[in-house]
C-alpha positions in Angstrom: 22.1 -17.9 -24.9 19.8 -19.5 -22.3 16.3 -20.4 -23.1 13.5 -18.3 -21.6 12.3 -21.1 -19.3 15.7 -21.8 -17.9 16.4 -18.2 -17.4 13.1 -17.8 -15.6 13.6 -20.8 -13.4 17.1 -19.7 -12.3 17.8 -16.0 -12.3 14.3 -14.7 -11.5 14.1 -16.7 -8.2 14.5 -13.5 -6.2 13.8 -10.9 -8.8 12.1 -7.6 -7.8 9.2 -8.4 -10.2 8.7 -11.9 -8.6 8.7 -10.4 -5.1 6.1 -7.9 -6.1 4.0 -10.6 -7.7 4.2 -12.8 -4.5 3.3 -9.8 -2.4 0.2 -9.1 -4.6 -0.8 -12.8 -4.2 -0.5 -12.7 -0.4 -2.5 -9.4 -0.3 -5.5 -10.6 -2.4 -7.8 -11.2 0.6 -6.5 -8.4 2.9 -6.4 -5.6 0.4 -8.0 -6.3 -3.0 -7.1 -3.0 -4.6 -3.6 -3.0 -3.2 -3.1 -6.6 -4.6 -4.2 -5.6 -8.1 -2.0 -2.5 -8.1 1.1 -4.7 -7.1 0.1 -7.3 -9.7 -0.1 -4.7 -12.5 3.3 -3.3 -11.5 4.9 -6.8 -11.3 3.4 -7.8 -14.7 4.8 -4.7 -16.4 8.2 -5.2 -14.9 8.3 -9.0 -15.7 7.3 -8.5 -19.3 9.9 -5.8 -19.8 12.6 -8.0 -18.2 11.5 -11.3 -19.9 11.0 -12.7 -16.5 8.4 -15.5 -17.2 8.2 -16.8 -13.6 7.3 -13.4 -12.3 4.9 -12.8 -15.2 3.1 -16.1 -14.4 2.7 -15.2 -10.7 1.6 -11.6 -11.5 -1.0 -12.8 -14.0 -2.1 -15.4 -11.4 -2.8 -12.6 -8.9 -4.5 -10.5 -11.5 -6.6 -13.4 -12.8 -7.9 -14.2 -9.3 -8.8 -10.5 -8.8 -10.7 -10.3 -12.1 -12.4 -13.6 -11.2 -14.0 -11.8 -8.2 -14.4 -8.3 -9.5 -14.8 -8.6 -13.3 -16.4 -11.2 -15.6 -15.3 -14.9 -15.5 -14.4 -14.9 -19.2 -11.8 -12.1 -18.7 -10.4 -13.9 -15.7 -10.3 -17.3 -17.6 -8.2 -15.7 -20.3 -5.7 -14.2 -17.9 -5.5 -17.5 -15.9 -4.7 -19.4 -19.1 -1.8 -17.1 -19.8 -0.7 -17.5 -16.1 -0.8 -21.3 -16.5 1.4 -21.2 -19.6 3.9 -18.9 -17.9 4.1 -21.1 -14.8 4.5 -24.3 -16.9 7.3 -22.6 -18.9 9.0 -21.6 -15.6 8.5 -25.1 -14.1 6.4 -23.5 -11.3 4.2 -26.4 -10.3 2.4 -24.6 -7.5 1.6 -21.6 -9.8 0.3 -23.9 -12.5 -2.0 -25.7 -10.0 -3.4 -22.5 -8.7 -4.1 -21.2 -12.2 -6.1 -24.4 -12.9 -8.0 -23.8 -9.5 -8.8 -20.3 -10.6 -10.0 -21.4 -14.1 -12.2 -24.1 -12.5 -13.7 -21.5 -10.2 -14.6 -19.4 -13.2 -16.4 -22.4 -14.7 -18.2 -22.9 -11.4 -19.3 -19.3 -11.5 -20.9 -19.9 -14.9 -22.9 -22.9 -13.5 -20.6 -25.6 -14.9 -20.2 -27.4 -11.6 -19.3 -30.9 -12.8 -16.8 -29.5 -15.3 -15.2 -27.4 -12.5 -15.0 -30.5 -10.2 -13.4 -32.5 -13.0 -10.7 -29.9 -13.3 -9.7 -29.6 -9.7 -10.3 -33.0 -8.2 -7.4 -34.7 -10.1 -5.1 -32.0 -8.8 -5.7 -32.9 -5.1 -2.7 -35.4 -4.7 -0.2 -33.2 -6.5 -1.5 -30.1 -4.9 -1.0 -31.5 -1.4 2.7 -31.9 -2.2 3.3 -28.7 -4.3 1.2 -26.2 -2.3 1.5 -25.0 1.3 -0.8 -23.4 3.9 -3.6 -21.3 2.6 -2.8 -22.3 -1.0 -3.6 -25.9 -0.1 -6.8 -24.6 1.5 -7.7 -22.8 -1.7 -7.5 -26.0 -3.7 -9.5 -28.0 -1.1 -12.1 -25.2 -0.8 -12.5 -25.1 -4.6 -13.3 -28.9 -4.5 -15.7 -28.3 -1.5 -17.6 -25.6 -3.5 -18.1 -27.9 -6.4 -19.5 -30.7 -4.2 -21.7 -28.1 -2.4 -23.3 -26.9 -5.7 -23.8 -30.5 -6.8 -25.8 -31.1 -3.6 -23.2 -33.3 -1.9 -22.9 -31.6 1.4 -21.1 -34.4 3.2 -18.2 -34.2 0.7 -18.4 -30.4 0.8 -18.0 -30.3 4.6 -15.2 -32.9 4.5 -13.1 -30.8 2.1 -13.9 -27.6 4.0 -12.7 -29.3 7.2 -9.5 -30.3 5.5 -9.1 -26.8 4.0 -9.4 -25.3 7.4 -6.8 -27.6 8.9 -4.4 -26.8 6.0 -5.0 -23.1 6.6 -4.5 -23.3 10.3 -1.3 -21.2 10.4 -1.6 -18.0 12.4 -1.2 -15.9 9.2 -3.7 -17.0 6.6 -3.6 -13.6 4.8 -7.4 -13.4 5.2 -8.3 -16.8 3.7 -9.9 -18.0 6.9 -12.6 -15.4 6.4 -13.5 -17.1 3.1 -13.9 -20.4 5.0 -16.3 -18.9 7.5 -18.3 -17.5 4.6 -18.5 -20.8 2.8 -19.3 -22.7 6.0 -22.2 -20.3 6.6 -23.4 -20.7 3.1 -23.4 -24.5 3.3 -25.3 -24.5 6.6 -27.9 -22.3 5.0 -28.3 -24.9 2.2 -28.9 -27.6 4.8 -31.4 -25.4 6.7 -29.3 -24.9 9.8 -29.8 -21.2 9.8 -29.0 -20.4 13.5 -25.6 -22.1 13.2 -25.0 -20.5 9.8 -25.7 -17.1 11.2 -23.1 -17.6 13.9 -20.3 -18.3 11.4 -21.4 -15.6 9.1 -21.3 -13.0 11.9 -17.8 -14.2 12.9 -16.7 -13.9 9.3 -18.1 -10.4 9.0 -16.3 -9.4 12.2 -13.0 -10.8 10.9 -13.6 -9.1 7.5 -13.5 -5.7 9.3 -9.7 -6.2 9.5 -9.5 -6.6 5.7 -9.8 -4.2 2.8 -11.9 -6.6 0.7 -15.4 -5.2 0.0 -16.1 -8.1 -2.4 -15.7 -10.7 0.4 -17.7 -8.5 2.7 -20.6 -8.3 0.2 -20.7 -12.1 -0.1 -20.8 -12.5 3.6 -23.6 -9.9 3.9 -25.6 -11.5 1.0 -25.4 -14.8 2.8 -26.6 -13.2 6.1 -29.5 -11.5 4.2 -30.6 -14.9 2.8 -30.2 -16.5 6.3 -32.2 -13.8 8.0 -34.9 -13.9 5.3 -35.2 -17.7 5.7 -35.6 -17.2 9.5 -38.5 -14.8 8.8 -36.4 -11.8 10.0 -36.3 -9.8 6.8 -36.4 -6.4 8.6 -33.2 -7.4 10.4 -31.6 -7.9 7.0 -32.4 -4.4 5.7 -29.3 -2.8 7.1 -27.2 -5.4 5.3 -29.2 -4.8 2.1 -28.3 -1.1 2.2 -24.6 -1.9 3.0 -24.3 -4.1 0.0 -25.9 -1.5 -2.2 -23.5 1.2 -0.9 -20.5 -0.8 -2.2 -19.7 0.3 -5.8 -20.3 -2.3 -8.5 -16.7 -2.1 -9.8 -13.2 -3.3 -9.0 -13.2 -1.1 -5.9 -16.4 -2.6 -4.4 -18.5 -5.7 -4.7 -17.5 -6.4 -8.3 -19.5 -6.9 -11.4 -20.2 -10.6 -10.6 -22.7 -12.1 -8.3 -24.7 -8.9 -7.4 -27.5 -11.1 -5.9 -30.1 -8.4 -6.4 -32.8 -11.1 -6.4 -31.9 -12.2 -2.9 -31.8 -8.5 -1.7 -35.2 -7.9 -3.4 -37.0 -10.7 -1.6 -35.7 -9.5 1.8 -36.7 -5.9 1.0 -40.2 -6.9 -0.2 -40.9 -9.2 2.8 -39.7 -6.4 5.1 -42.4 -4.1 3.6 -40.0 -1.9 1.6 -41.9 -2.1 -1.7 -40.2 0.8 -3.5 -36.7 -0.6 -2.7 -37.9 -4.1 -3.6 -39.2 -3.0 -6.9 -35.9 -1.2 -7.7 -34.0 -4.3 -6.8 -36.2 -6.6 -8.9 -35.6 -4.3 -11.9 -31.8 -4.4 -11.3 -32.0 -8.2 -10.9 -33.7 -8.7 -14.2 -30.8 -6.9 -16.0 -28.1 -8.8 -14.0 -29.6 -12.3 -14.3 -30.6 -12.1 -17.9 -27.4 -13.6 -19.3 -26.5 -15.7 -16.2 -26.1 -19.4 -16.7 -26.8 -20.1 -12.9 -30.2 -21.7 -12.5 -30.6 -20.6 -8.9 -30.4 -16.9 -9.9 -33.3 -17.3 -12.4 -35.6 -19.2 -10.1 -34.9 -16.8 -7.2 -35.6 -13.9 -9.5 -38.9 -15.5 -10.4 -39.7 -15.7 -6.6 -38.7 -12.0 -6.2 -41.0 -11.0 -9.1 -43.8 -13.0 -7.6 -43.2 -11.2 -4.2 -43.5 -7.9 -6.0 -46.8 -8.9 -7.6 -48.1 -10.0 -4.2 -47.1 -6.7 -2.8 -49.3 -5.0 -5.4 -52.2 -7.3 -4.5 -51.8 -9.4 -7.6 -51.6 -12.8 -5.9 -53.1 -14.9 -8.8 -50.7 -13.3 -11.2 -47.8 -14.0 -8.8 -48.8 -17.7 -8.6 -49.1 -17.9 -12.4 -45.8 -16.2 -12.9 -44.1 -18.8 -10.6 -45.8 -21.7 -12.4 -44.2 -20.4 -15.6 -40.8 -20.9 -14.0 -41.5 -24.5 -13.1 -39.5 -26.0 -16.0 -36.4 -24.4 -14.5 -36.8 -26.5 -11.3 -34.3 -29.3 -11.9 -31.3 -30.8 -10.3 -29.3 -27.7 -11.2 -31.3 -25.7 -8.6 -30.2 -25.9 -5.0 -32.5 -27.4 -2.3 -32.8 -24.0 -0.6 -34.0 -22.2 -3.7 -36.4 -25.1 -4.5 -37.8 -24.9 -1.0 -38.2 -21.1 -1.4 -40.1 -21.6 -4.7 -42.6 -24.2 -3.5 -43.1 -22.6 -0.1 -44.2 -19.4 -1.9 -46.6 -21.3 -4.3 -48.1 -23.3 -1.4 -48.7 -20.1 0.6 -50.1 -18.2 -2.5 -52.6 -20.9 -3.4 -53.7 -21.2 0.2 -54.4 -17.4 0.2 -56.3 -17.8 -3.0 -58.4 -20.6 -1.5 -57.1 -23.2 -4.0 -56.6 -26.0 -1.5 -55.6 -28.8 -3.9 -52.9 -26.7 -5.5 -51.7 -25.5 -2.1 -51.5 -29.0 -0.8 -49.7 -30.3 -3.8 -47.0 -27.7 -3.5 -46.8 -28.0 0.2 -46.1 -31.8 -0.2 -43.4 -31.0 -2.6 -41.9 -28.5 -0.2 -42.1 -31.1 2.6 -40.3 -33.7 0.4 -37.6 -31.2 -0.3 -37.4 -30.3 3.4 -37.0 -34.0 4.3 -34.3 -34.3 1.6 -32.6 -31.3 3.2 -32.7 -32.9 6.6 -31.4 -36.2 5.2 -28.4 -34.4 3.6 -27.9 -32.5 6.8 -27.8 -35.8 8.7 -25.3 -37.3 6.3 -23.1 -34.2 6.7 -23.6 -33.9 10.4 -20.4 -35.7 11.4 -18.3 -33.7 9.0 -20.1 -30.5 10.0 -19.5 -31.3 13.7 -15.8 -32.0 13.0 -15.5 -28.8 11.1 -17.1 -26.8 13.9 -14.9 -28.5 16.5 -11.8 -27.6 14.4 -13.1 -24.0 14.1 -13.4 -23.8 17.8 -10.0 -25.2 18.3 -8.4 -22.8 15.9 -10.4 -19.9 17.4 -9.0 -20.9 20.8 -5.5 -21.1 19.4 -5.8 -17.8 17.7 -7.3 -16.2 20.7 -4.3 -17.4 22.7 -2.0 -16.2 20.0 -3.8 -12.8 19.9 -3.5 -12.5 23.7 0.2 -13.3 23.6 0.6 -10.7 20.9 -1.3 -8.1 22.9 0.8 -9.0 26.0 4.0 -8.7 24.0 2.8 -5.4 22.6 1.9 -4.2 26.2 5.3 -5.3 27.4 7.0 -3.6 24.5 5.0 -0.4 25.1 5.9 -0.5 28.8 9.6 -1.1 27.9 9.5 1.7 25.4 7.9 4.0 28.0 10.6 3.0 30.5 13.3 3.6 27.9 11.8 7.0 27.1 11.8 7.9 30.7 15.3 6.6 31.1 16.4 8.5 28.0 14.8 11.6 29.3 16.5 11.2 32.6 19.8 10.6 30.9 19.2 13.7 28.8 18.4 15.7 31.9 21.5 14.4 33.7 23.7 15.1 30.7 22.1 18.6 30.4 22.7 19.1 34.1 26.2 17.8 33.8 26.9 20.1 30.9 25.4 23.0 32.8 27.6 22.1 35.8 30.6 21.9 33.6 29.8 25.3 32.2 29.3 26.7 35.6 32.6 25.2 36.8 34.6 27.0 34.1 32.4 30.0 33.3 31.7 33.2 35.2 27.9 33.6 35.6 28.0 37.4 35.5 30.1 38.0 32.4 29.7 34.7 30.5 33.5 34.6 30.2 35.7 31.8 31.5 36.7 32.0 35.2 40.0 31.9 36.9 39.8 28.1 37.4 39.7 27.6 33.7 42.6 30.1 33.3 44.7 28.0 35.7 43.7 24.8 33.8 44.6 26.0 30.2 47.5 28.4 30.7 50.1 25.7 31.3 49.2 23.7 28.2 49.0 26.9 26.1 52.5 27.8 27.3 53.8 24.4 26.4 52.3 24.6 22.9 53.8 28.1 22.5 57.2 26.8 23.6 57.0 23.8 21.2 56.1 26.1 18.3 58.7 28.7 19.4 56.0 31.4 19.2 55.1 33.9 21.9 51.9 33.7 24.1 50.7 37.1 25.2 48.9 37.7 28.5 47.0 40.9 29.3 45.5 41.7 32.7 42.8 44.5 32.6 41.6 46.4 35.6 38.5 48.7 35.2 39.4 52.1 36.5 37.4 53.7 39.4 35.1 50.7 39.7 34.6 51.1 43.4 33.3 54.6 42.9 30.7 53.2 40.5 29.6 50.7 43.1 29.5 53.3 45.9 27.6 55.9 43.8 25.2 53.7 41.8 25.1 50.4 43.7 26.4 46.9 43.1 23.6 46.2 40.6 25.0 48.9 38.3 28.5 47.6 38.9 27.5 44.1 37.9 25.8 45.4 34.7 29.0 47.3 34.0 31.1 44.1 34.4 28.6 42.3 32.1 28.9 44.9 29.5 32.7 44.8 29.5 32.6 41.0 29.3 30.4 41.2 26.2 32.8 43.7 24.6 35.7 41.3 25.2 33.8 38.4 23.8 32.9 40.2 20.6 36.4 41.7 20.0 38.8 38.8 20.6 39.8 36.1 18.1 38.6 32.6 18.2 42.0 31.4 19.4 42.0 34.0 22.3 40.7 33.1 25.7 39.0 35.8 27.9 38.6 35.2 31.6 37.3 37.1 34.6 40.4 37.2 36.8 38.6 38.5 39.9 36.5 41.5 41.0 36.9 44.1 38.2 40.0 42.4 36.7 40.0 40.4 33.4 42.7 38.3 31.8 43.3 37.7 28.0 45.4 34.9 26.6 46.5 35.6 23.1 48.4 32.8 21.2 51.0 33.6 18.5 51.1 37.2 19.8 54.0 39.2 21.4 53.6 41.9 24.0 53.8 44.9 21.6 51.2 43.4 19.3 49.0 42.6 22.3 49.4 46.2 23.5 48.1 47.6 20.3 45.1 45.3 20.4 44.3 46.2 24.0 44.7 49.9 23.0 42.0 49.5 20.4 39.8 47.9 23.0 40.4 50.8 25.4 39.4 53.2 22.7 36.1 51.4 22.3 35.5 51.3 26.1 36.0 55.0 26.3 33.3 55.5 23.8 30.7 53.5 25.8 27.7 55.6 27.2 26.2 53.6 30.0 22.7 54.7 31.3 22.5 54.3 35.1 20.2 55.1 38.0 21.2 55.2 41.6 20.7 56.6 45.1 22.3 59.9 43.9 20.2 60.2 40.8 20.3 58.8 37.3 22.2 59.7 34.2 24.7 58.4 31.7 28.0 57.0 32.7 30.7 58.0 30.2 34.5 58.3 30.1 35.0 54.7 31.1 38.6 53.6 31.2 40.8 50.7 32.3 44.4 50.1 33.1 46.1 47.1 31.5 49.4 45.2 31.7 50.7 43.1 28.9 53.5 40.5 28.9 54.5 37.5 26.8 56.1 34.2 27.3 59.3 35.2 25.6 59.9 38.3 27.6 58.7 37.0 31.0 60.0 33.5 30.6 59.5 30.8 33.2 56.2 29.1 34.2 52.5 30.3 34.1 52.8 32.0 37.6 55.8 34.1 36.4 53.9 35.2 33.2 50.9 36.3 35.3 53.1 38.1 37.8 54.8 40.0 35.0 51.4 41.1 33.5 50.1 42.0 37.0 53.2 44.1 37.7 52.5 46.0 34.4 48.9 46.7 35.6 50.2 48.2 38.8 52.6 50.3 36.9 49.8 51.6 34.7 47.8 52.6 37.7 50.8 54.3 39.3 51.2 56.3 36.1 47.7 57.6 36.4 45.4 54.8 34.9 43.7 54.8 31.5 46.7 53.3 29.8 48.4 50.0 28.8 51.9 49.1 30.1 53.7 46.4 28.2 56.6 44.4 29.7 59.8 45.2 27.8 63.3 44.1 28.0 64.2 47.7 28.9 61.5 47.7 31.6 60.0 51.0 30.6 56.3 51.9 30.4 54.6 52.6 27.1 51.3 54.5 27.5 48.6 53.5 25.1 47.4 57.1 24.8 47.7 60.4 26.5 45.9 60.1 29.8 42.9 62.2 30.6 
């Protein structure tokens, strides 16, 4: 029996569970909920089948989803299981990605150095084992660690490399993450105008994804950017959009609510009630958070709320109480936010020494921000150049795609038109074929069709040594009907008789309008005497027809209709088709000579057999 790892590495390479898991992974940015549903399904199938490779990939997709939408601890546990499965299945790429996810969870808990120590050693191996957007995820994880440690130059360098590695036309939505992170890093350096440009591009691209979590992060970054630009009222629409997203796995997720950032924007925009509500929600959300930035920003939000209520001294005192938290773990942006508020508060209170001291601290931080921005400028410029290049390439690709779609649509329209024309021609051809062999008045076949089929039917009858009967029927006194009631009534009478023939004959029989008021019936496997009995039954039915008419001489009901018929068969008549028709025609003439309203059959004794006593 094979071991689990060998079985996983071999037979599961194309298993349905593994295909589901890979689809879930590729879908994680484009459709978060769809990705989770596929991952759940893949995990269930993989465990049932003992497919460890598929289980590892399914847990990987599920762990990354929980990292964004649940708590880091839950995601860390799932990613550890994913890593063990991938190691057992010898899936190097899966194992590396599991470590990247675990490191991200540590980063989310404020353990930035630990996170960097996890992912940085994987760089060389990851560049060989990973491809495309997955390489970008590793490099972007390293960039995030450097960013949080205040090393913007290194952060930009890795973001630049992540962007190059994710430059394929199909990034499955990962490029939107890079736009978001670039905007965030530019905010940290104080380049708000440029940050706003990239965030807005990311938000526009995010509209093509079903990923509310990623949208919420982009919006929160734009709220912070607009607030720093002293445009808090412009940020209110984004604040409300974030709040409309449900705080669960279908929306922005339980992590990183950023109520403190939203509260500052609302309070500075004059929305005191909304600001107070957001501060209260931030207190609950930040209480257990290990991220120093969140605690300090919450203190600023609480101070803003106090200032809104006219309690400026209490606001300054509240912020002074948060001073011990201002250490290297707090970002430059949040430290600038903190000291800027204190300097402004003390100035309004008339405490010039305190205002000056905090203003100088704010200036030192601002200078440090500018220094870091200068260090990172080359990498930032390279990154922006790469973004523009990729944007140009993608615009060209999109235009080619649209042109191809237009050409395809035009071709489909031409094909539809052509198909419609072909259908019309075929319908017309069918109609013409029907008209060529059908009598328009009675719906029966015409004499042309009779001439076409009679020879072949005779040949079949001869081959099978069976008789083929031919009956010629002539409606009696038809000229009198036309003269008395008009040709329209005559035509209706012909149509009625044609319908009677069509309903009474067998499927193998062929009924034709022979000409004028004459009709011809071809009856396979039938001799003259049998055909005579069948025609007699038809005559009885025709006698019983009551036909309402109107004419120049008044209206009424036409009754007592009769016909004269002659019947022959291929055995008795012998010879070719013309001879058989002449034989039946001679019998019709004999029926008329005998007084009409009867059927005369060709017999070897050449005598007439009336179908019934004539009227």
